[in-house]
Structures are given as structure tokens and as C-alpha cells.
BASE-230978 format. One record per residue (C-alpha): residue number from 0; x negated, y, z negated. Coordinates in steps of 0.001 Angstrom, whole numbers. Each point is the difference from the previous one (the first is absolute). Layout:
# BASE-230978
NUM  X  Y  Z
...
END
This chain:
# BASE-230978
0  0  0  0
1  -1288  3477  858
2  -866  2223  -2959
3  1741  3316  -545
4  -3304  1753  687
5  -299  -1695  3383
6  3572  968  888
7  -700  3641  -907
8  -3149  -26  2108
9  1765  -1536  2955
10  2915  2436  -64
11  -2266  2995  -575
12  -2263  -1077  2855
13  2882  -531  2425
14  1629  3308  -846
15  -3361  1721  291
16  -284  -1190  3599
17  3444  1415  747
18  -830  3290  -1665
19  -3299  387  1815
20  1890  -96  3278
21  1539  3333  -1022
22  -2123  2934  1162
23  1068  2127  -2969
24  -1088  -2438  -2678
25  -3142  271  -2075
26  -2464  -2818  559
27  545  -2901  -2364
28  -2617  -2675  -559
29  1240  -3594  -92
30  -3243  -1355  -1438
31  537  -1218  -3546
32  -2311  -108  -2966
33  408  -1883  -3248
34  -1537  402  -3447
35  799  -1385  -3423
36  587  3463  -1439
37  816  3243  1817
38  -523  3141  -2086
39  1686  3161  1272
40  -2135  2876  -1244
41  -3678  222  -872
42  289  2606  -2752
43  -626  -426  -3707
44  2155  -3096  -524
45  -733  -1383  3464
46  -3759  169  -581
47  314  -1982  -3234
48  2254  -2570  1652
49  -2281  -419  3007
50  -2983  -689  -2242
51  1686  -2345  -2416
52  2077  -2024  2472
53  -2996  -615  2254
54  -2531  -642  -2800
55  178  -3806  14
56  -467  -240  3768
57  2962  -2379  164
58  2662  2435  1195
59  36  2079  3160
60  941  3632  -699
61  936  2831  2349
62  229  3660  -1042
63  1939  2380  2247
64  -951  3639  -512
65  720  3142  1938
66  -3534  1441  -240
67  -3545  -1180  -478
68  -2711  181  -2641
69  -657  3292  -1783
70  -3153  1973  786
71  -2856  -91  -2482
72  854  3540  -1131
73  3121  -1366  -1693
74  -2342  -1645  -2511
75  -1398  3364  -1080
76  641  2271  -2996
77  3673  872  -403
78  -35  3695  894
79  -2269  -488  3016
80  2153  -2888  1181
81  3107  2165  -431
82  -1333  2779  2196
83  -1422  -2493  2508
84  3491  -1461  373
85  1421  3478  563
86  -2567  817  2682
87  198  -3373  1756
88  3661  -922  -348
89  2012  3139  687
90  984  -985  3516
91  3260  -23  1861
92  1695  -3362  22
93  1923  -1299  2976
94  1847  -2299  -2360
95  2486  345  -2786
96  -36  1468  -3476
97  2046  -701  -3075
98  2277  2896  -861
99  -190  971  -3664
100  2928  1626  -1798
101  8  1177  -3593
102  2985  2340  -330
103  -781  710  -3655
104  -3397  1588  697
105  400  3649  923
106  -3417  814  1535
107  9  -2907  2492
108  3401  -1700  250
109  -908  -1931  3149
110  -2853  -675  2378
111  -1271  -2630  2401
112  -3214  -1968  -153
113  -821  1191  3510
114  -1540  2919  -1911
115  -2710  -2392  -1113
116  -853  -1254  3477
117  -1808  -3332  43
118  280  -1170  -3572
119  -3129  -1935  -982
120  2180  -2223  -2185
121  735  -2013  3137
122  -3586  -1313  42
123  -1152  -3252  -1552
124  -71  652  -3717
125  3157  2084  242
126  897  2473  -2693
127  -3067  -876  -2082
128  -1985  2016  2567
129  1767  3245  -819
130  748  -337  -3707
131  -1984  2088  -2446
132  -1842  -2974  -1524
133  2189  -5  -3122
134  640  -3216  -1892
135  2758  311  -2599
136  2073  -3092  -751
137  3649  103  -960
138  889  -438  -3667
139  551  -3651  -1054
140  3669  741  -733
141  453  1183  3595
142  -1561  -3208  1310
143  2157  -2091  -2328
144  3034  1510  1755
145  -990  -1377  3417
146  1664  -3345  -633
147  -689  -3685  -423
148  -3672  -879  468
149  -1208  3596  232
150  -464  1105  -3607
151  -3157  1749  -1168
152  -1402  -3158  -1553
153  737  -1965  3171
154  -1467  2671  2278
155  -3006  795  -2149
156  -2194  -2806  1430
157  680  1279  3513
158  -968  3568  -866
159  -3196  -1459  -1412
160  -564  -2149  3081
161  -47  3121  2169
162  -1963  2271  -2330
163  -3765  363  -200
164  -650  2389  -2895
165  -3335  1791  -68
166  -1129  1867  -3094
167  -1886  -119  -3260
168  -354  -3146  -2072
169  2565  1387  -2405
170  2492  644  2810
171  -506  -3491  1378
172  513  -1419  -3477
173  3000  2056  -1130
174  1945  1004  3131
175  2864  -2044  1410
176  -1209  -645  3552
177  -1269  -2803  2130
178  -3711  235  685
179  -622  -2368  2914
180  2657  1069  2507
181  -682  1669  3358
182  1744  3320  -784
183  -2449  2190  -1913
184  1316  2055  -2929
185  -2283  2489  -1770
186  -24  591  -3743
187  -538  3723  628
188  638  2164  3093
189  -2966  1095  2073
190  791  3684  -624
191  1921  1818  -2720
192  658  3737  126
193  -531  2035  -3181
194  3638  1131  141
195  1018  -3636  -207
196  -1768  -258  -3345
197  1892  3121  -1108
198  3271  -1650  1027
199  -841  -3025  -2140
200  -740  2217  -3014
201  3179  2013  511
202  2051  -3200  211
203  -1540  -1245  -3230
204  1010  3279  -1651
205  3588  -908  938
206  -286  -3251  -1920
207  -925  -2378  2798
208  -2728  -2431  -1069
209  -3174  -514  2034
210  186  -3153  2143
211  -3471  -1263  957
212  1643  -2075  2725
213  3545  629  1187
214  492  -3585  1170
215  -1090  -1462  -3337
216  1718  2575  -2237
217  3490  -181  1481
218  2056  2349  -2167
219  120  3766  -331
220  -3369  1670  325
221  -2380  1877  2271
222  -3066  -1150  1884
223  -2000  44  3203
224  1584  -1881  2877
225  -1566  -3394  771
226  -1212  -24  3591
227  -652  -2398  2836
228  -3375  1420  897
229  -3460  -1416  194
230  -2476  1402  -2495
231  -1289  2356  2706
232  3454  1552  403
233  916  -1646  3295
234  3509  -1319  479
235  1109  -3618  -391
236  2732  -1189  2354
237  1642  -3264  1011
238  -1724  -392  3348
239  -3458  1  -1569
240  1042  -1991  -3070
241  2141  -2731  1554
242  270  -46  3766
243  -3510  742  1290
244  -1588  -2897  -1957
245  2485  -2413  1611
246  -203  1112  3627
247  -2586  -2610  985
248  2165  -2921  -1087
249  911  -2271  2879
250  3587  -331  -1198
251  789  3736  -313
252  1050  2113  2987
253  773  3715  -249
254  1870  1561  2914
255  -71  3785  7
256  2008  2260  2264
257  2943  -2332  -649
258  3339  1425  -1111
259  2405  -2543  -1487
260  3533  679  1241
261  2131  -3087  -674
262  4  -3146  -2083
263  887  -3199  1876
264  2834  -1517  -2012
265  2084  -3027  942
266  2432  -1785  -2325
267  -1199  2139  -2920
268  -3613  -1132  511
269  -2731  2479  905
270  -2172  -1501  2727
271  -2233  2917  932
272  -353  3623  1063
273  528  1953  3214
274  -2548  2768  350
275  -1100  2614  2486
276  -3612  343  1052
277  -400  3759  41
278  -2936  144  2413
279  2045  -1199  2963
280  3591  119  -1336
281  483  -3733  419
282  2184  -2039  -2319
283  -1082  -3283  -1558
284  1136  -2635  -2468
285  -1949  -1879  -2623
286  1273  -2987  -1992
287  -570  -903  -3625
288  -212  -3674  -892
289  383  747  -3692
290  1062  3587  -742
291  282  3567  1201
292  -1051  2453  -2709
293  1042  3625  418
294  -2376  2460  -1673
295  891  3248  1739
296  886  2291  -2892
297  3112  1577  -1470
298  1079  1656  3271
299  -985  -2532  2641
300  704  -3302  -1730
301  3724  795  -266
302  -166  1384  3518
303  -1285  -3272  1443
304  2722  -1896  -1854
305  2656  2373  1300
306  -1172  -229  3612
307  200  -3784  -413
308  3642  61  -1105
309  -597  -189  -3746
310  1694  2771  -1946
311  3393  1374  -960
312  2587  -1429  2378
313  1707  3329  637
314  -3308  1771  690
315  -1136  -2643  2479
316  3315  16  1825
317  -26  3812  127
318  -3115  -57  2199
319  1021  -3033  2033
320  -2291  -2586  -1573
321  1080  -3580  -534
322  339  -867  -3679
323  -2433  -2804  -810
324  285  383  -3783
325  2138  2428  -1958
326  -2370  1394  -2652
327  1371  3373  -1163
328  -3108  861  -2050
329  -2342  278  3007
330  -1306  3568  -26
331  1950  916  -3138
332  -1051  495  -3653
333  -2987  2164  924
334  -1797  1186  -3117
335  -2702  2676  9
336  -1520  2132  -2726
337  990  3672  -85
338  -2473  2740  -816
339  -333  3760  -209
340  -3383  1815  162
341  -468  2747  -2610
342  -3114  2159  408
343  -2051  2521  -1989
344  -2606  2438  1243
345  -3452  -370  -1498
346  -3365  1732  60
347  -1755  -3371  11
348  -930  -1027  3573
349  2345  -2771  1101
350  -577  -2539  2764
351  1187  2589  2496
352  -3090  2082  -828
353  -2470  -2898  209
354  387  -1123  3620
355  -2164  2555  1829
356  990  1995  3099
357  2439  178  1672
358  2238  -1634  -2645
359  -1360  2001  -2917
360  -616  3732  61
361  -3216  1288  1521
362  -2761  -85  -2567
363  1537  -2806  -2060
364  -2680  -2667  -297
365  1001  -3503  1029
366  -235  -2736  -2625
367  -208  -3362  1817
368  414  -1908  -3270
369  3595  1282  -77
370  758  -1783  3276
371  241  -3216  -2026
372  2939  1378  -2025
373  3198  -2021  219
374  1820  3392  -192
375  2515  -1425  -2498
376  -2577  -357  -2738
377  1903  -569  -3264
378  3391  -1098  -1277
379  1966  820  -3138
380  3129  -1972  -769
381  2678  -40  -2657
382  3374  -1460  -817
383  2846  2471  248
384  2557  547  -2749
385  2651  -1010  2542
386  -1656  -3375  535
387  -759  -468  -3695
388  3652  557  -875
389  1203  -2319  2740
390  -2364  -2843  -955
391  -1754  446  -3369
392  -1785  -3357  369
393  -1894  922  3187
394  -3477  1512  64
395  -179  650  3760
396  -914  3618  830
397  2433  1563  2462
398  -1551  3481  294
399  -3274  175  1914
400  -2148  3087  535
401  -2776  -274  2569
402  -2761  2594  91
403  -1599  1474  3131
404  -2868  2520  -207
405  1503  1495  3158
406  2999  2120  993
407  2864  -2070  1368
408  2828  2076  1446
409  3634  -1193  -105
410  246  360  3775
411  -2766  -2625  255
412  1563  -2325  -2558
413  1613  -2464  2398
414  -3159  -238  2044
415  -3325  -389  -1743
416  -2414  684  -2817
417  -2712  1717  2010
418  -1829  3203  832
419  2929  1362  1994
420  3123  2015  -678
421  -1423  3414  919
422  -2377  1295  2693
423  -3741  -442  -459
424  -1941  1331  -1775
425  2151  -1028  -2929
426  870  3002  -2154
427  2059  -1477  -2836
428  -2314  -1200  -2741
429  2263  -2005  -2273
430  517  -3386  -1615
431  3171  -2074  261
432  1910  -2308  -2322
433  2410  -2272  1873
434  2934  -802  -2275
435  1206  -3440  1088
436  2958  -2286  -697
437  -610  -3619  1007
438  3551  -1346  -208
439  3083  2078  724
440  3674  -596  596
441  -538  1615  3398
442  -915  -2620  2556
443  -82  5  3774
444  129  -2069  3167
445  -1630  -864  3298
446  2649  -37  2713
447  23  -712  3723
448  2024  1884  2576
449  -758  -2362  2875
450  -781  -3618  739
451  -2780  1004  2388
452  -3595  -494  -1144
453  -981  3552  913
454  2475  2009  -2061
455  -1315  1382  -3275
456  1356  -1120  -3352
457  1354  2620  -2367
458  -1373  98  -3545
459  2261  1807  -2475
460  -882  842  -3596
461  3147  1000  -1874
462  -9  3119  -2158
463  -456  -279  -3750
464  3372  948  -1461
465  552  -2413  -2897
466  -57  1788  -3395
467  -2479  -2541  -1365
468  -2462  675  2834
469  335  3749  -401
470  -520  -188  -3753
471  -3187  -2029  426
472  -1169  2395  2707
473  400  2919  -2408
474  -2038  -1838  -2636
475  -2767  -737  2498
476  -151  3641  1116
477  -49  1285  -3586
478  -2892  -2323  -879
479  -1898  1037  3140
480  467  3671  -863
481  -1241  -493  -3543
482  -3126  -1750  1264
483  -641  2295  2975
484  462  3115  -2110
485  -2146  -1266  -2855
486  -3050  1947  -1148
487  -1926  -3255  539
488  376  480  3749
489  -3197  1986  456
490  267  3293  1856
491  3656  -488  992
492  1565  3378  717
493  3686  -351  911
494  2524  -2503  1354
495  898  220  3677
496  3690  816  158
497  1234  -1868  3062
498  3046  -1760  -1379
499  -1780  -3294  -704
500  1801  -2048  -2608
501  3459  1188  1012
502  2821  -2428  774
503  -493  323  3774
504  -3807  -240  -202
505  -504  -3740  -475
506  -1458  -1735  3029
507  -141  -3744  594
508  -3357  -1760  28
509  -98  -2003  3221
510  -1016  -3251  -1601
511  3361  -1671  268
512  1126  -3272  -1487
513  3172  -2048  -17
514  1152  57  3632
515  -373  -3800  196
516  170  -558  -3723
517  -165  -3363  -1694
518  2920  -1434  -1950
519  2373  -2910  -485
520  2909  989  2202
521  242  787  3693
522  2462  2853  -537
523  -2456  2183  -1952
524  -3456  -1278  986
525  -1842  -1128  3124
526  -2429  -2647  -1228
527  72  -2532  -2815
528  -2625  -272  -2734
529  -2256  -1967  2350
530  285  2912  2478
531  2011  -2089  2487
532  2635  1915  1959
533  3441  -1091  -1199
534  1551  -2492  2391
535  -2899  -106  2477
536  -2484  -2858  -119
537  -3735  545  643
538  171  3770  -457
539  -1500  1969  -2897
540  -707  3628  -746
541  -3161  864  -1905
542  -576  3721  -574
543  1136  2855  -2214
544  3511  -52  1463
545  887  -3039  -2146
546  -880  1729  -3298
547  3342  714  -1703
548  -1177  2572  -2572
549  -1258  3545  502
550  -3297  1363  -1296
551  -1767  3339  -494
552  -3152  -1478  1545
553  -1125  -1058  3470
554  598  -3713  546
555  -3500  -1249  844
556  -418  -2171  -3142
557  3491  -1485  241
558  -266  -798  3717
559  -3379  -1646  -528
560  1380  -2205  -2785
561  3183  -686  1970
562  -1939  -1124  3077
563  -2402  -2104  -2077
564  2890  -1837  -1639
565  1943  -281  3260
566  -3011  -1646  1656
567  -72  -2593  -2721
568  3767  -573  196
569  -199  -512  3763
570  -2989  -2325  -91
571  1330  -2051  -2893
572  3320  -441  1799
573  -1655  -1350  3110
574  -2457  -2133  -1939
575  2951  -1717  -1681
576  1818  -544  3261
577  -3022  -1119  2035
578  -2115  -1788  -2571
579  -2886  2378  688
580  -2341  922  -2857
581  -3114  1919  -899
582  824  3645  632
583  -2981  2334  -321
584  1239  3245  -1569
585  -3351  1812  -105
586  -691  3133  2042
587  -3768  432  246
588  -74  3536  1311
589  -3369  1314  1179
590  -992  3472  -1094
591  1965  2313  2322
592  -1703  2616  2101
593  971  3267  -1652
594  -654  3703  447
595  -1564  1545  -3097
596  -676  3550  -1110
597  -3634  -965  -540
598  -320  -1071  3625
599  1695  3149  1291
600  -2138  2200  -2236
601  -3152  -1517  1456
602  1268  698  3510
603  1631  3393  -510
604  -1623  1625  -3033
605  721  386  -3704
606  2937  2413  394
607  1600  -1056  3258
608  3549  1351  519
609  2797  -2542  95
610  821  594  3668
611  -3633  -491  935
612  281  -3504  -1440
613  3229  -552  1917
614  -1602  1188  3228
615  -3021  -2237  -558
616  2243  -3029  -479
617  1982  999  3071
618  -3167  -38  2090
619  333  3695  813
620  -3133  1266  -1667
621  -3554  -94  1348
622  -2014  2342  -2230
623  1275  2485  -2552
624  3452  1191  -989
625  -30  2719  2624
626  507  -2624  2666
627  3138  -1466  -1549
628  3042  536  2132
629  2162  2754  -1562
630  3208  -1000  -1756
631  3196  1518  1315
632  1299  2162  -2856
633  3548  -948  899
634  -732  -3555  -1056
635  -575  1014  -3582
636  3349  1715  -322
637  2307  -2151  2063
638  -819  -3309  1640
639  -2788  -990  -2327
640  2160  829  -2977
641  1938  -3066  1024
642  -2820  -2346  847
643  -349  -1944  -3181
644  3704  -644  -244
645  -1306  -3524  458
646  -1826  216  -3331
647  3244  741  -1764
648  2189  -2049  2251
649  -2044  -3037  -901
650  2067  -2188  2293
651  -1342  -3097  -1696
652  -1204  -2464  2569
653  939  2354  2824
654  -2243  -1648  2549
655  3158  -869  1914
656  1232  3578  339
657  2002  -1062  2985
658  1860  3226  383
659  -3014  2247  206
660  -1721  -1169  3188
661  1690  -1529  3009
662  1096  384  3555
663  2927  2251  865
664  1778  -2644  2138
665  3044  -367  -2245
666  2380  -1863  2261
667  -2521  -2406  1459
668  -1362  -665  -3474
669  3443  -973  -1243
670  580  -2242  2991
671  -3298  -1820  -287
672  344  -592  -3726
673  3507  -1266  507
674  -1230  -2835  2183
675  -2757  -839  -2452
676  2311  -466  -2965
677  3106  -1443  1600
678  346  -3734  -278
END
């Protein structure tokens, strides 16, 4: 008897021949490929999965990703990498862009990611390339709320498996980290501004205890942010840590320039993926003998499900898609932290005065050591009276204040933490305290106005209107004002009155969770507690979209632990069913090739301006700063003010950013994909 897979192949191949006879159709390849596991997305989660699933050499693994490996400059110090991204990635895109709506945020109620041009988060390594190298885990109580099998104590070994702490003997002895994992975590940041030390002292004056390590001391307190940096200040990311060491394995294939557009589903079994090869706009199919694993992030994982007929029945029918599985939670339940940036002028030189010309004012000496700053250098956190009254037994802080020795304007809040927001040279010398709420009653959604692969999704963050949210927001702002206005904040002069902290001044952090959240029931979740899509065999989702609880922090630690545990779940399942054994779960990562301040100083001089370093890495400089190509001033006030949206939008595992780069042939694309998935 013919297998279902063979029937699908036969029908798809026959229909492809018919379609190719049509002159208006896009070219569709009938050649088939087959792997044990097909991973859609080579971002943070996808890099972990690719390494772990291929480690034993016994399973064939394919990764589909829309872009290739990151340049070496992405492994540099954070601030240099930030500006390199701005200079190299602000380009017009012929593809699509997610549309962002946040009606409750007055300064920027809506925008489109086409402002950011070619987001580097699409590259292998995904959002870990553009994050600010912060490493703050969620509170154990938040992890305990994930559900069966995902408590803090159950996840703790997987955090430790990923982590490779570097620090003093005391830190290695007393801190709660793994020490042998591939993802480097530093005991102390490579650079700390003097104002950051003032912020810590001012927070202590408000009764917050000193926390030597914010991941070990988990309650209220204040401390320096743990970082994912090497000791030399260069950035750690998932491509270097997980994927690059595995690329030479015979059983791992990484296809870049491949945009996943449909899942091949027959009789509620996922058999493979239909994807477009962007270089020549041809459409292809690949089959999975064991599983398809979607790791495309909180926007594009639900999008791929929706395009494949998995979602709310009424939404699918509204755009003319066949309902494969009615799962109303696809794209719903979006959670994202909300924050408001309060700023104070200071006489102490901030980061904006330490970058050299043309970013800093003429005559301001560059300080290359500052280029290793993570920008968000310290965190103070506390439990609000609202939360304490609601649950007196909990110790989880719900108010988080993050300190930046840099001015951060409200009009920039949805976009980035960077050296933008006003024309260069930067004139506002100020520090910022971002008041942040991790969990709110206000949620959001990712919705789809078309069944075509080239129509942008719409991301909506609902306004904060619940009295409980507003009360906690007031508490956070009051605490920030007490700290920012403290005499301990050296040389502070006056607050900047720009409305920050008001009810309509709370922006979403674009590190979404929940759009494919895990749970027991198909009516309010998308995957079960083994990350399997409800009602569909051989299909899992492994990325931040499955996390059901919000957080004030970026999701790097949680996605690492999630992907580590998911890899084990997947392998153990197939070992049981096949009788296989002996899975090697070790990632022996070689020392990555990084860009260090020491190296740049030797090449460019002791006080090289930031943009001279960027130009050198871009290959634009021959000898001396005078030969660096000039920077268009308009970039610093408009387009470049949007560039590191990717750092905030942390589309976890967004290597499969299908909607960002593709051909414009809408009708032919729909036709060709139709013949690939019909059976």
C-alpha cells in the first residue's frame, strides 16, 4: 500500500506539471528532499535545536532560514555593533513588513517595520544578534506558572546546560549558573558608567538591597545587569555559540535564502514544508520523516500556522483559506512588557558625550572603553503595594527600573535603545530610568488580513486601561522619580519634562510571548506541554511564542532553556519509538572570532571615534578618520532612529522572517503553493 507521503508527492508532482504549463505561474520545483527533522528558522531557538538534534550524527537535520550567517562585526562590542547594524542594514526592502499598532502610546501609536529596512534579526542567530547582551532570567514564580513540566526546578538544569559563566572563583562558587555551556555569561559587565554606580546608591537609599547577582538574588533589589559578553566586551550570540560549531556535521544542512510559506498537512499529519528560494523565486517542498519544528518567533510562527490553515476558523474563512485545524489561540494572547523612559539632565558626561565626532559634540574626547557598554547597565526592582495586597505570599518583583547612562526620548521608545532620537551631534546630556511593568492586563495579538504569503501581519498591543495596571504604573513612576531626583545621582540638574510616565506614555517592548502559547486545551492554547501543536501530528513550535507568561526582561535565557529542553523531549521521543540510543548532548564550541576594542585600538588609535570603528569594520576606511565616508545627518534623526527596532523587537528565533523578504508575485505565489499543499 502506498504511504500518505508518497500520495502527497505524487499529487503535488502531477499538479505541478499542470501548473507549469501556465505562463503566469511562478516556477515550482518538483524535486523532493527528505530529512528526519526540518527546522523552520535559524534564530536563537533554531540554532540550539540544530546543534542538539544533529549532535549524535544519527539524525538528518535541515534548517530553513531567510538569510545567511552574520558578519564578523556582529560579534563586536555592543555599541559598535549597534551602529554597524544601523550603517549596514538601513536599506529599502522589496518585501513586507509587520505593521505595529499600539493605540495606547501617544508619541508613536503606529508604525511599520519597513522603517528598519533589512532587519539583521533575519540572519542565522536571529534576535540574539541585535539584543543588548543582557541576561536576566524570569523569577521562579513566573516560570512555575508556565505549566506542567516547565517549573523553575524543572527548567533549571536546562538554563545551566546553556550557560557558561565566567568570573571570579567566588562567583563560580556562589552564583546560580551553569559553567560549561556554550552561551557565555559574565559575572560583571565589560564597562560600567559612573552614573550607573550613582543609580545603584540612589536605589539603596530607597530601601532596595544590593544584589551582587540579579539571577542569584531573585527578589527586590538593585544590581548590575548580567551580560552575555566575552571578557573583552565582545558580544555572544547564538550563531557563534551553537550553530557555527555544528556546520561541519555531515547530517546538518542549512539552507539560507529560503522563506517558509506553507506546512504540508494531510489527515492532520505534518509531512513537510513548502518554501520559496528567494534568489530565483522558485518554490520547493521538503519532507520530514520525523518532525517539522517551527522556530520563527512570536510574529512569524503563528503566521506560518495561519497560512497553513491552522488558526481561528472564522479568521481563516474570512481570507479564503481552508480550515485545517480550528485553533482560536493562534496569534492571540500576546504579552509584552510596557515601559516609559523618564530622563534627567546631568553635568556628568553620558554615553552620548563619549562617542567622538560626529555623534558627540566637537571637542568631546572619545572613550573606546564605553563602546562595550550594554547601554542598559543596571536594574532595580521591587514589589508593588498593589501586587503585595493581591498576593501577600508572593515575593516576585513586578516593578522594574532599568538604568541607561544615555538620553532616551519617548519618541524613540518603540524603536531602540541607541545613540539616536535627535540629530548628531547629540545635544541632550541626560540619563534615563525606564519604568517597566512585566505583566499587564493589557495584551495584544498578531493578525492576518490575507492568506497570501506576501501580505504583512498586523501586531497590535492593546492600551493599558485596567485600574490595576495604572496603579502599578504610578508606583513605578514614583519610585523612578525618587531615585532619579536623589542627591546620590551625581551632578543631576533637572528632570526632562516630556510627559514620560503618563497614562498614554507606556510603550510595548517588542519581545512578545504567548502567540502560540502552551496549555492543556485547544480553545485557549496552541501547543501542549510537549510543544506539539494541538491536533496535528509531527509538528512542534519551539520559540518564545509558546511562553504563556509575560516578563519585564528580554527572553534570551528562557528561549535558550526552552530550546534545550525541547531538544531533549524530541530526541527522547524518537529514541523510544525507534529503539535508538546514545545521544550526545555536548556542544564543543570553538572560540569564536570576535571584534574587540583592544584590536580596534591597535588599528585606529587610543581614542578612535565610534564611527571610525564602524567604518573600519565596514571596509570603508584605508588610513585615518578623515577618509571615512561621511554619515548622512538625516539618518541620525529619522531612519537610523528606527534601525535597532530589531534589538527591542527581539523576534525570538526570527530567522524565518518570511514576511520581510520575498518576491512581489502575489497571485502566482498563491497558485504555486496551492499545488504544493493540495493532496
